[in-house]
C-alpha positions as CSV (number, residue, x, y, z in Angstrom):
1,M,268.7,-14.6,-28.0
2,L,268.6,-16.3,-24.7
3,K,265.2,-18.3,-25.0
4,R,263.2,-19.2,-22.4
5,T,263.2,-23.2,-21.0
6,E,261.3,-22.5,-17.7
7,Y,258.9,-19.9,-16.3
8,C,260.2,-18.2,-13.3
9,G,257.4,-19.0,-11.2
10,R,257.5,-22.8,-11.6
11,L,261.0,-23.5,-10.5
12,R,261.1,-25.7,-7.9
13,T,263.5,-28.1,-5.6
14,D,263.0,-30.7,-8.4
15,H,265.1,-28.2,-10.7
16,I,268.3,-28.2,-8.4
17,G,271.3,-28.7,-10.3
18,Q,269.9,-27.7,-13.8
19,T,270.7,-24.9,-15.6
20,V,267.9,-23.0,-17.0
21,V,267.3,-20.2,-19.2
22,L,264.4,-17.7,-18.1
23,N,262.8,-14.4,-19.3
24,G,261.1,-11.6,-17.6
25,W,260.7,-8.3,-16.2
26,V,262.8,-7.1,-13.6
27,N,260.3,-6.7,-10.3
28,S,263.2,-5.5,-7.9
29,Y,267.0,-5.4,-7.4
30,R,269.6,-5.3,-4.6
31,D,272.7,-4.1,-4.9
32,H,275.2,-5.2,-2.0
33,G,277.9,-4.1,-3.2
34,G,279.4,-7.8,-4.0
35,L,276.5,-9.9,-5.1
36,V,273.5,-8.3,-6.9
37,F,269.9,-10.0,-6.3
38,V,267.4,-9.5,-8.9
39,D,264.0,-10.9,-8.5
40,L,262.9,-11.8,-12.0
41,R,258.9,-11.9,-12.7
42,D,256.8,-13.7,-15.6
43,R,253.3,-14.3,-15.3
44,E,254.0,-17.5,-13.3
45,G,255.6,-15.7,-10.8
46,L,259.1,-14.8,-9.6
47,V,262.3,-16.1,-8.5
48,Q,265.3,-14.9,-7.2
49,L,268.7,-14.3,-9.5
50,V,272.0,-14.3,-7.9
51,F,274.8,-12.3,-9.8
52,D,278.2,-13.4,-8.6
53,P,281.4,-11.0,-9.4
54,E,283.9,-13.5,-8.9
55,S,282.3,-16.2,-10.7
56,H,281.0,-14.1,-13.6
57,P,282.1,-10.5,-13.4
58,D,280.9,-9.2,-16.8
59,V,277.6,-10.6,-16.3
60,H,277.8,-9.0,-12.7
61,K,278.5,-5.7,-14.4
62,I,275.4,-5.8,-16.3
63,A,273.1,-6.8,-13.8
64,R,274.4,-3.7,-11.7
65,A,272.8,-1.4,-14.8
66,V,269.3,-3.0,-14.8
67,R,266.6,-1.5,-13.1
68,C,262.9,-2.1,-12.3
69,E,260.4,-3.3,-15.1
70,W,263.5,-3.9,-17.6
71,V,262.9,-7.0,-19.8
72,I,265.8,-9.5,-19.7
73,G,266.8,-13.1,-20.3
74,A,269.1,-15.1,-17.7
75,K,270.5,-18.2,-17.9
76,G,272.1,-20.1,-14.9
77,L,272.3,-22.8,-12.5
78,V,269.3,-24.0,-10.2
79,R,270.5,-24.0,-6.7
80,P,269.2,-24.1,-2.9
81,R,269.1,-20.6,-1.2
82,G,270.9,-22.2,2.0
83,E,269.7,-22.7,5.3
84,G,268.0,-19.5,6.8
85,L,267.8,-17.8,3.7
86,E,264.7,-19.4,2.1
87,N,261.3,-17.2,1.4
88,P,258.3,-19.0,3.0
89,R,256.5,-16.2,1.0
90,L,257.3,-17.2,-2.6
91,A,256.3,-20.4,-4.5
92,T,259.9,-20.4,-5.6
93,G,261.4,-19.4,-2.2
94,K,263.5,-22.5,-1.5
95,V,265.3,-22.0,-4.7
96,E,267.5,-19.2,-6.7
97,V,269.2,-19.3,-10.0
98,L,273.1,-18.2,-10.2
99,V,273.0,-16.2,-13.5
100,E,276.2,-17.1,-15.7
101,A,274.8,-15.1,-18.8
102,V,272.4,-12.3,-19.1
103,E,270.8,-10.3,-22.1
104,I,268.9,-6.9,-21.8
105,F,265.9,-7.4,-24.4
106,N,264.8,-4.0,-23.7
107,A,265.1,-0.9,-21.3
108,S,262.2,0.9,-19.4
109,K,261.1,4.3,-18.7
110,T,260.6,4.7,-14.7
111,P,256.9,3.4,-14.5
112,P,254.2,5.7,-13.1
113,F,253.5,3.2,-10.4
114,E,255.2,0.1,-9.1
115,V,253.6,-3.2,-9.8
116,D,253.8,-4.1,-6.3
117,T,252.0,-1.2,-5.1
118,A,249.8,-0.8,-7.8
119,A,246.5,-1.6,-5.7
120,Q,246.9,1.3,-3.7
121,V,247.0,3.6,-6.8
122,N,244.2,5.7,-8.5
123,E,242.3,3.6,-10.8
124,E,242.1,5.8,-13.5
125,L,246.0,6.1,-13.8
126,R,246.2,2.1,-13.7
127,L,243.2,2.1,-16.5
128,Q,245.8,4.7,-18.4
129,Y,248.5,2.3,-18.3
130,R,246.5,-1.1,-17.8
131,Y,249.7,-2.9,-19.5
132,I,251.9,-2.2,-16.2
133,D,248.9,-2.6,-13.9
134,L,248.0,-6.0,-15.7
135,R,251.6,-7.0,-14.5
136,R,250.2,-7.6,-10.8
137,P,250.0,-11.2,-10.2
138,S,246.5,-10.6,-8.7
139,M,245.4,-9.2,-11.9
140,L,247.1,-12.0,-14.1
141,N,245.2,-14.5,-11.6
142,R,242.1,-13.1,-12.7
143,L,242.8,-13.3,-16.5
144,A,244.2,-16.8,-15.7
145,V,240.6,-17.7,-14.0
146,R,238.6,-16.3,-16.6
147,H,240.6,-18.1,-19.3
148,R,240.1,-21.4,-17.5
149,V,236.4,-20.5,-16.7
150,T,235.8,-20.7,-20.6
151,K,237.8,-23.6,-21.3
152,I,235.9,-25.9,-18.8
153,A,232.6,-24.3,-20.3
154,R,233.6,-25.4,-23.9
155,D,235.0,-28.7,-22.7
156,Y,231.5,-29.4,-21.0
157,Y,229.3,-28.1,-23.5
158,D,231.3,-30.0,-26.4
159,A,231.1,-33.1,-24.1
160,N,227.4,-32.6,-24.0
161,G,226.7,-32.6,-27.5
162,F,226.4,-28.7,-28.1
163,W,228.0,-26.9,-31.1
164,E,229.8,-23.4,-30.7
165,I,228.3,-21.3,-33.4
166,E,229.1,-17.5,-33.6
167,T,226.2,-15.0,-34.2
168,P,226.7,-11.9,-36.1
169,M,227.9,-8.8,-34.6
170,L,226.3,-6.6,-37.2
171,G,222.5,-6.8,-36.6
172,K,219.0,-5.3,-36.8
173,S,218.3,-2.8,-34.0
174,T,215.4,-3.8,-32.1
175,P,215.0,-1.1,-29.4
176,E,213.8,-3.0,-26.3
177,G,215.3,-2.1,-23.0
178,A,218.8,-0.9,-23.1
179,R,219.9,1.2,-25.8
180,D,221.5,-0.1,-28.9
181,F,225.4,0.6,-30.1
182,L,224.3,1.9,-33.8
183,V,227.1,1.2,-36.6
184,P,226.4,3.5,-39.7
185,S,226.6,1.6,-43.0
186,R,228.7,3.2,-45.8
187,L,227.2,1.0,-48.6
188,Y,223.6,1.9,-47.6
189,K,223.4,5.5,-46.7
190,G,221.4,6.8,-44.0
191,L,221.0,3.0,-42.7
192,F,222.5,1.3,-39.7
193,Y,223.4,-1.8,-38.0
194,A,223.4,-2.3,-34.2
195,L,225.8,-4.3,-31.9
196,P,224.2,-7.3,-30.3
197,Q,222.6,-6.9,-26.7
198,S,222.4,-10.7,-26.5
199,P,222.4,-13.3,-29.6
200,Q,218.6,-14.2,-28.7
201,L,216.7,-14.0,-31.7
202,F,219.8,-15.7,-33.6
203,K,220.1,-18.4,-31.0
204,Q,216.2,-19.1,-31.1
205,I,216.6,-19.0,-35.3
206,L,219.1,-21.6,-34.6
207,M,217.2,-23.9,-32.9
208,V,214.6,-23.4,-35.7
209,A,217.6,-24.8,-38.1
210,N,217.5,-28.0,-36.0
211,T,221.3,-27.1,-34.9
212,D,219.5,-28.7,-31.5
213,R,222.4,-27.4,-29.0
214,Y,224.2,-24.3,-29.2
215,F,226.6,-22.3,-27.0
216,Q,229.0,-19.4,-27.4
217,I,231.2,-17.5,-25.5
218,V,229.9,-14.1,-26.9
219,R,230.5,-10.4,-26.6
220,C,227.5,-8.2,-26.0
221,F,226.8,-4.6,-26.0
222,R,224.4,-2.0,-24.3
223,D,224.4,1.8,-24.5
224,E,223.4,2.2,-20.6
225,D,223.6,5.3,-18.3
226,P,226.6,5.0,-16.0
227,R,226.5,2.4,-13.3
228,A,229.4,0.8,-11.2
229,D,228.8,-2.8,-11.8
230,R,228.1,-2.4,-15.8
231,Q,230.2,-2.7,-18.7
232,A,229.1,-1.2,-22.2
233,E,230.5,-4.2,-23.5
234,F,230.6,-7.5,-21.2
235,T,230.6,-11.4,-22.3
236,Q,227.9,-14.3,-21.7
237,I,228.0,-17.6,-22.2
238,D,225.3,-18.2,-24.1
239,V,223.3,-21.3,-24.6
240,E,220.4,-22.8,-26.5
241,M,218.6,-26.2,-26.5
242,S,215.7,-27.6,-28.3
243,F,213.0,-30.2,-27.3
244,V,213.3,-29.2,-23.7
245,Q,211.4,-28.1,-20.4
246,A,212.8,-25.6,-18.0
247,E,213.7,-28.6,-15.6
248,D,215.9,-29.7,-18.6
249,V,217.9,-26.5,-19.3
250,M,218.3,-26.1,-15.1
251,R,220.0,-29.6,-14.9
252,M,222.0,-29.3,-18.0
253,N,223.4,-25.7,-17.0
254,E,224.1,-26.4,-13.2
255,G,226.8,-28.8,-14.4
256,V,228.7,-26.7,-15.9
257,I,228.6,-24.5,-12.8
258,A,229.3,-27.2,-10.5
259,R,232.6,-28.0,-12.6
260,V,233.7,-24.9,-12.7
261,F,233.5,-24.1,-9.0
262,K,235.1,-27.9,-8.5
263,E,237.9,-27.1,-10.6
264,I,238.5,-23.5,-9.7
265,L,237.8,-23.2,-6.0
266,G,237.7,-27.0,-5.0
267,V,234.2,-26.6,-4.0
268,E,231.4,-29.4,-4.5
269,V,228.3,-27.7,-5.5
270,T,225.1,-30.0,-4.5
271,L,223.3,-31.2,-7.3
272,P,220.7,-30.9,-7.9
273,I,220.5,-27.1,-7.0
274,R,217.7,-26.1,-4.6
275,E,214.8,-24.1,-6.5
276,M,212.8,-21.2,-4.9
277,T,209.9,-19.4,-6.5
278,Y,210.0,-15.8,-7.4
279,R,207.2,-14.9,-4.9
280,Q,208.9,-17.0,-1.9
281,A,211.8,-14.7,-2.7
282,I,210.2,-11.8,-2.8
283,D,208.0,-12.3,0.6
284,E,210.8,-13.8,2.7
285,Y,213.6,-11.9,1.2
286,G,212.7,-8.6,-0.4
287,I,214.6,-9.5,-3.6
288,D,214.5,-12.1,-6.4
289,R,218.4,-12.9,-6.0
290,P,218.5,-13.7,-1.9
291,D,221.5,-14.4,0.0
292,L,220.7,-17.6,1.5
293,R,224.2,-18.1,3.7
294,F,221.9,-16.7,6.7
295,E,218.5,-17.0,7.7
296,M,217.0,-13.6,9.0
297,K,213.8,-14.0,6.9
298,L,211.4,-11.0,6.2
299,K,207.9,-11.2,8.1
300,D,204.9,-9.5,7.9
301,I,203.4,-8.4,11.1
302,S,200.3,-6.2,9.3
303,D,198.0,-8.1,11.2
304,I,199.3,-7.3,14.6
305,A,200.3,-4.0,13.7
306,Q,196.8,-2.9,12.8
307,A,195.6,-4.0,16.3
308,S,197.8,-1.6,18.0
309,Q,197.6,2.0,19.2
310,F,200.7,3.0,17.1
311,Q,199.2,5.3,14.5
312,V,201.9,5.0,12.0
313,F,201.2,1.5,11.5
314,T,197.5,1.5,11.6
315,G,197.5,4.1,9.0
316,T,199.8,2.5,6.7
317,V,197.6,-0.8,7.2
318,K,194.5,1.0,6.7
319,K,195.6,2.5,3.5
320,G,196.6,-1.0,2.1
321,G,200.4,-0.9,2.7
322,V,202.3,-3.4,4.7
323,V,204.2,-3.4,8.4
324,K,207.1,-5.7,7.4
325,G,210.4,-6.4,9.4
326,L,213.2,-8.7,10.5
327,C,215.0,-9.7,13.4
328,A,218.9,-9.4,13.5
329,V,219.8,-12.3,15.8
330,G,222.5,-10.2,18.5
331,G,221.8,-6.8,17.0
332,G,220.2,-5.2,20.3
333,L,223.5,-6.0,21.9
334,K,225.7,-4.6,19.2
335,Y,223.7,-1.4,18.0
336,S,222.7,1.6,20.4
337,R,219.7,3.6,20.0
338,N,221.7,6.3,18.3
339,D,223.3,3.7,15.9
340,I,219.8,2.2,15.0
341,E,218.3,5.9,14.5
342,K,220.6,7.6,12.6
343,T,222.7,5.1,10.7
344,L,220.8,2.4,10.2
345,T,217.8,4.4,9.5
346,Q,219.2,6.6,7.0
347,Y,220.6,3.6,5.3
348,A,216.8,2.2,5.2
349,A,216.2,5.9,4.0
350,D,218.8,5.4,1.0
351,F,216.4,2.6,-0.4
352,G,213.0,4.7,0.2
353,A,212.0,3.9,3.9
354,K,210.4,6.7,5.3
355,G,211.6,5.5,8.5
356,L,212.6,2.6,10.5
357,A,210.5,1.2,13.6
358,W,212.5,-0.9,16.0
359,F,212.4,-3.2,19.0
360,K,215.0,-4.4,21.4
361,V,214.1,-7.7,22.8
362,G,214.9,-8.4,26.7
363,P,213.4,-10.1,29.9
364,N,210.7,-7.8,31.3
365,D,211.2,-6.5,35.2
366,A,209.9,-9.7,36.5
367,G,212.5,-11.6,34.5
368,D,210.1,-14.5,33.6
369,A,209.4,-13.5,30.0
370,L,210.7,-11.2,27.1
371,E,209.3,-8.1,26.1
372,L,209.7,-5.4,23.5
373,K,211.9,-2.4,24.5
374,S,211.7,1.3,22.5
375,N,210.0,4.2,22.5
376,I,207.0,2.6,20.7
377,A,206.6,-0.5,22.8
378,K,204.0,1.5,25.1
379,F,201.6,1.4,21.9
380,F,201.6,-2.5,22.0
381,T,199.9,-4.6,24.5
382,A,201.6,-7.5,26.3
383,D,200.0,-10.1,24.2
384,Q,200.6,-8.2,21.2
385,Q,204.3,-8.1,22.1
386,Q,204.4,-12.0,22.8
387,D,202.8,-12.2,19.3
388,I,205.7,-10.1,17.8
389,I,208.5,-11.9,19.6
390,G,206.7,-15.2,18.5
391,R,206.4,-14.0,14.9
392,F,209.9,-13.2,14.4
393,G,211.6,-15.9,16.7
394,A,213.2,-13.7,18.5
395,A,215.4,-14.2,21.6
396,D,217.2,-12.3,24.2
397,G,219.6,-9.5,22.9
398,D,217.8,-9.3,19.3
399,L,217.3,-6.4,17.3
400,I,213.5,-6.2,15.3
401,L,213.3,-3.7,12.6
402,M,210.3,-2.7,10.3
403,V,209.0,-0.4,7.5
404,A,205.7,0.7,7.5
405,D,204.8,1.7,3.4
406,S,203.7,-0.3,0.6
407,A,205.0,-3.9,0.3
408,D,207.3,-2.7,-2.9
409,V,208.9,0.0,-0.5
410,A,209.3,-2.4,2.4
411,N,211.1,-4.7,0.4
412,K,213.2,-2.5,-1.2
413,A,214.3,-0.9,2.0
414,L,214.7,-4.2,3.9
415,A,216.4,-6.5,1.5
416,P,219.6,-4.4,1.6
417,L,219.6,-3.7,5.3
418,R,219.2,-7.5,5.6
419,V,222.6,-8.0,3.8
420,R,224.1,-5.4,5.6
421,L,223.1,-6.5,9.2
422,G,224.0,-10.3,8.3
423,K,227.7,-9.1,7.4
424,E,228.0,-6.7,10.2
425,L,226.7,-9.3,13.0
426,G,229.0,-12.0,11.3
427,L,226.0,-14.3,10.5
428,Y,227.9,-16.1,8.3
429,E,231.0,-17.5,6.9
430,P,232.3,-15.2,3.9
431,N,233.5,-18.0,2.0
432,R,230.7,-20.1,2.2
433,L,228.8,-20.3,-1.1
434,E,224.7,-21.0,-1.5
435,F,223.0,-21.6,-4.8
436,V,219.6,-21.3,-5.8
437,W,217.4,-21.3,-8.6
438,V,214.6,-18.6,-8.5
439,I,211.7,-19.6,-10.6
440,D,208.3,-18.8,-11.5
441,F,208.9,-15.3,-12.3
442,P,205.9,-13.1,-13.4
443,L,205.6,-13.0,-17.2
444,L,204.9,-9.2,-17.1
445,E,205.0,-6.2,-14.9
446,W,202.9,-2.9,-15.0
447,N,204.2,0.1,-16.3
448,S,202.3,2.6,-14.8
449,D,204.1,5.6,-16.7
450,E,202.9,4.2,-20.2
451,K,200.1,2.5,-19.2
452,R,200.8,-0.8,-20.4
453,F,202.7,-4.1,-19.5
454,D,206.4,-4.7,-19.9
455,S,208.4,-8.0,-20.2
456,L,210.0,-8.8,-16.9
457,H,212.8,-10.5,-18.7
458,H,212.3,-10.4,-22.4
459,P,208.7,-10.7,-25.0
460,F,210.5,-14.1,-26.0
461,T,210.0,-15.9,-22.6
462,S,207.1,-18.6,-22.5
463,P,204.2,-18.4,-20.0
464,V,203.8,-21.5,-17.7
465,P,201.6,-23.7,-19.7
466,E,199.1,-23.7,-16.6
467,D,198.6,-19.9,-16.9
468,L,198.4,-20.0,-20.8
469,H,194.2,-19.1,-19.8
470,K,195.3,-15.9,-18.2
471,L,196.4,-14.2,-21.6
472,E,192.7,-12.8,-22.1
473,T,191.7,-12.3,-18.4
474,D,194.6,-11.7,-16.1
475,P,197.9,-11.0,-17.6
476,G,199.1,-9.4,-14.7
477,N,199.0,-12.8,-12.8
478,I,200.7,-15.0,-15.5
479,R,203.7,-16.9,-14.3
480,S,207.0,-17.5,-16.8
481,Q,208.8,-20.4,-17.5
482,A,212.1,-18.1,-16.5
483,Y,214.6,-19.3,-14.2
484,D,217.6,-17.3,-12.7
485,L,220.9,-18.9,-10.7
486,V,221.9,-16.9,-7.5
487,V,224.8,-17.3,-5.5
488,N,225.2,-15.5,-2.4
489,G,222.5,-12.7,-3.7
490,S,224.5,-12.5,-6.7
491,E,222.8,-13.5,-10.1
492,I,225.0,-15.2,-12.3
493,G,222.8,-16.6,-15.2
494,G,219.4,-16.3,-16.2
495,G,217.2,-18.0,-19.1
496,S,213.9,-19.3,-20.1
497,V,211.9,-21.8,-22.3
498,R,210.9,-19.5,-25.3
499,I,207.8,-19.3,-26.9
500,H,207.6,-21.5,-30.3
501,D,203.9,-20.6,-31.0
502,P,203.3,-17.7,-33.5
503,Q,200.0,-17.1,-32.1
504,V,201.0,-17.0,-28.4
505,Q,203.8,-14.6,-29.6
506,A,201.4,-12.3,-31.3
507,K,199.0,-12.0,-28.0
508,I,202.3,-10.9,-25.7
509,F,203.1,-8.3,-28.4
510,D,199.7,-7.2,-28.1
511,L,199.6,-7.0,-24.4
512,L,202.8,-5.4,-24.4
513,N,201.1,-2.7,-26.8
514,I,203.6,-3.5,-29.8
515,S,201.3,-3.2,-33.0
516,R,201.5,-5.9,-35.6
517,Q,203.3,-3.3,-37.7
518,Q,205.8,-2.4,-35.2
519,A,206.3,-6.3,-34.5
520,Q,207.2,-6.6,-38.1
521,E,209.5,-3.8,-38.6
522,R,211.5,-5.0,-35.2
523,F,211.1,-8.5,-35.5
524,G,209.8,-9.4,-38.8
525,F,212.7,-11.7,-39.7
526,F,212.2,-13.7,-36.3
527,L,208.6,-13.8,-36.5
528,K,208.8,-15.5,-40.3
529,A,211.1,-18.2,-38.9
530,L,208.7,-18.9,-36.2
531,E,206.0,-20.2,-38.9
532,Y,208.2,-22.5,-40.5
533,G,208.3,-25.4,-37.7
534,T,209.7,-24.2,-34.3
535,P,210.6,-26.8,-31.9
536,P,210.1,-26.0,-28.2
537,H,213.4,-24.5,-27.1
538,G,214.8,-23.0,-24.2
539,G,218.4,-21.4,-23.0
540,I,220.3,-19.7,-20.5
541,A,223.3,-17.1,-20.5
542,F,225.7,-17.0,-17.9
543,G,227.3,-13.5,-17.1
544,L,231.1,-14.7,-17.4
545,D,232.5,-11.2,-15.9
546,R,230.3,-11.6,-12.8
547,L,231.2,-15.4,-12.4
548,V,234.7,-14.7,-12.5
549,M,234.5,-11.7,-10.1
550,L,232.8,-14.5,-7.7
551,L,235.3,-17.0,-8.2
552,T,238.4,-14.4,-7.6
553,A,236.5,-12.5,-4.8
554,T,236.6,-9.1,-6.2
555,D,233.6,-6.4,-6.2
556,N,234.8,-4.6,-9.0
557,I,234.0,-5.8,-12.4
558,R,237.0,-3.9,-14.3
559,D,239.1,-6.3,-12.3
560,V,238.1,-9.3,-14.5
561,I,238.4,-7.8,-18.1
562,A,241.6,-7.4,-19.4
563,F,240.9,-3.8,-20.9
564,P,237.6,-2.2,-19.5
565,K,235.6,1.0,-19.9
566,T,235.4,3.1,-16.8
567,Q,232.0,3.6,-15.1
568,R,231.3,6.7,-17.7
569,G,232.1,4.2,-20.6
570,Q,235.6,5.5,-21.6
571,C,238.6,3.5,-22.4
572,L,241.4,5.4,-20.8
573,L,244.2,3.5,-22.7
574,T,243.3,4.3,-26.2
575,E,241.2,7.4,-25.3
576,A,238.4,6.4,-26.9
577,P,235.7,7.2,-27.8
578,S,237.4,10.0,-29.8
579,E,236.8,12.2,-32.9
580,V,237.0,10.6,-36.3
581,D,238.3,12.3,-39.5
582,Q,235.8,14.3,-41.7
583,K,236.8,12.2,-44.4
584,Q,235.1,8.9,-43.0
585,L,232.0,10.8,-41.8
586,D,231.5,12.0,-45.3
587,E,231.8,8.5,-46.5
588,L,229.1,7.6,-44.0
589,N,227.2,10.5,-45.0
590,L,227.0,11.9,-41.3
591,R,227.1,15.0,-40.0
592,V,228.0,15.7,-36.4
593,Q,226.3,18.5,-34.5
594,K,228.5,20.3,-32.3
595,H,228.2,21.4,-28.9
596,L,227.1,24.5,-28.1
597,H,230.5,25.1,-25.7
598,Q,232.6,23.8,-29.1
599,M,230.7,26.7,-31.0
600,E,231.4,29.4,-28.4
601,Q,234.7,28.7,-28.8
602,E,235.3,29.2,-32.5
603,P,236.3,32.6,-33.6
C-alpha cells in the first residue's frame, strides 16, 4: 500500500525535489491526450498530479481510467509548475507532483452532486449524502474550527484549575421549559430516563461536592417544535465555579472567548468586556441581545406625541401605550414613500406592529431650519417638530420611523427593523465585532395565561442581594444575578449565580407556583444536596454551535454540525427516527398507538 508521507494541501515550494506519497480523492481530471492532470484532494486541500506517458507509461494508463471521487494513492516527485503555469488560487499552486506510482484504493459511483458545486444543491440532498457534502473545503474548515475551539477551551480551563467532569446522559425528567426526550427503562417497567436539556443540577451538585471548578463539552437535548436556528441535540461549553460572584464568572469566562477569537480570527477582544443592564438594552435597542456595531438607539417620544393633534398617537398614550421610534441615518434618501408604506411597514407588521408612522427630515421652505415631511406632519406644531428632531438627533436626509402601541409590541417590532435598516444602509462594517455583557435581568416574568410567575432563565438563578426583600412584597421587580454574553446581536453564552440557600430556593418555587410536593418529586435529590453545606457558586454555558457559526460566518446551524437534524428533527442520512422491532417494544413493555391513516390502510 502507498502510505501517505504528506498531506496534499500542505505541499509548498520547500518540498521541490522531494519524493512524496499522497492519499486522497480525485477532485478532477483532465486528459490532454498525452499528459493527464489529476487534482488530488484531502482534508488539507488539493494539489495537481501529472501523469506523463513517456516517463511512466503504465502509471499513465491507470490514470486515464480514474474518475472523480475515486480514492487513490500516488507517489512522485514534487516539482515547480513552471513560469506562467502557476495557480494563485491554490495554496499549492506553485508546485505539482510528477507521479511514478499509483494505487487505486477504491472506485466510486457517480455521486449525486459534485463536491465543487455542492453549495448550490438542495440541502436535503446534501444531508442525505452528508459524507460527500462534508468533503467540501468550506465544510471541513468549519469542523476544523469547531475542533480548535474545543481544544482552546480545554487548554484554557485546565490552565485555570478547572476539571473536566462528565455528567450523566440518562437522568431524571424535570419538566421545565422545553420537552424532554424520554428513554424507557427495560429493567424498571413503566419508568423512564430523560436525556439532559442541560447538566444544570449535576454541575451545581458538583459544587456541593467540593470539585470547586468544573467544565464540560457536553451534548444537550431538547424536544422542541421545529425552528430554523435550533437543533434537537446541541453542544455546550459548560462551566461552574465555587465561592464566586457574578463579576468573577464573567471575568474568567470572557477570557476563553478572547482567546478563541484571537487564535481563530486574529481578533483582539478588549477586556474587560463592557456591560449593559437589561433595562438599558430593552429601552435603547428593544431587545436583550443588542447589535452594537451601529448606534440608532430607540427613542420614546410619548411626551411629545400626546401633545400633538395626531389621534393615533394621543389615543395610544392615553391607553397606557407608548410612541417609540428610531432615526435611520440617510434613510430619507434611500427609501421612497412606497418603500416605507409597503415594504418597511409590512416588515414591522410581521413582528406585531399595527402600523408604522414616518417622517423624512429636510429643510423648510425658507431653508433656514429642518422640518418633518410626511402625511402626518401637519398634526405637529413647528415646536413639536423641532422637539422630535432634537430627540432623535436627526439631520437632513434622515428617516424617522415610529410605532404606537404597548411598549412590548413597539420594542418587538422596532428591534428587528433597526437591524434591517442598519444592514441595508451600510451603517457598520460587517466583519466588525462588538461584545457586551447584558446583566441585571428580571428574575421572574408574569405568565398571564396561567396567572403565575415564570423564571426568565431557570428557577435556580439567584436574586440580586439588594432585591431579596422583594420576594415577599414585589417579586415582579426583582433583578437576577444573570448575565448573557452578546456579540453582534447574537447571544453566545449565558449564566448566573445560583441559589445556594435552601430557604431562598423554597421561596422561588412558591412564586413559580411549584408546590412543596411537586418540588420534591421533580428536584428532591437536588434540594437534599442543598441542605448539606452548599457554597456560593455560579456558572455559564456557551453554545458551541452558535459560536462556531459566528467564527465561520454562516447563518445555518447545520453547517457547523457534522451530522445535523433537519428543521423537522429528522436525520436524512440514517433515516431516523424510524420504527423499531416489536421484540424491542415488548422488552420495554411499550405499545405504539397507530396513527389513523395507518389503520385505514390495513385490510
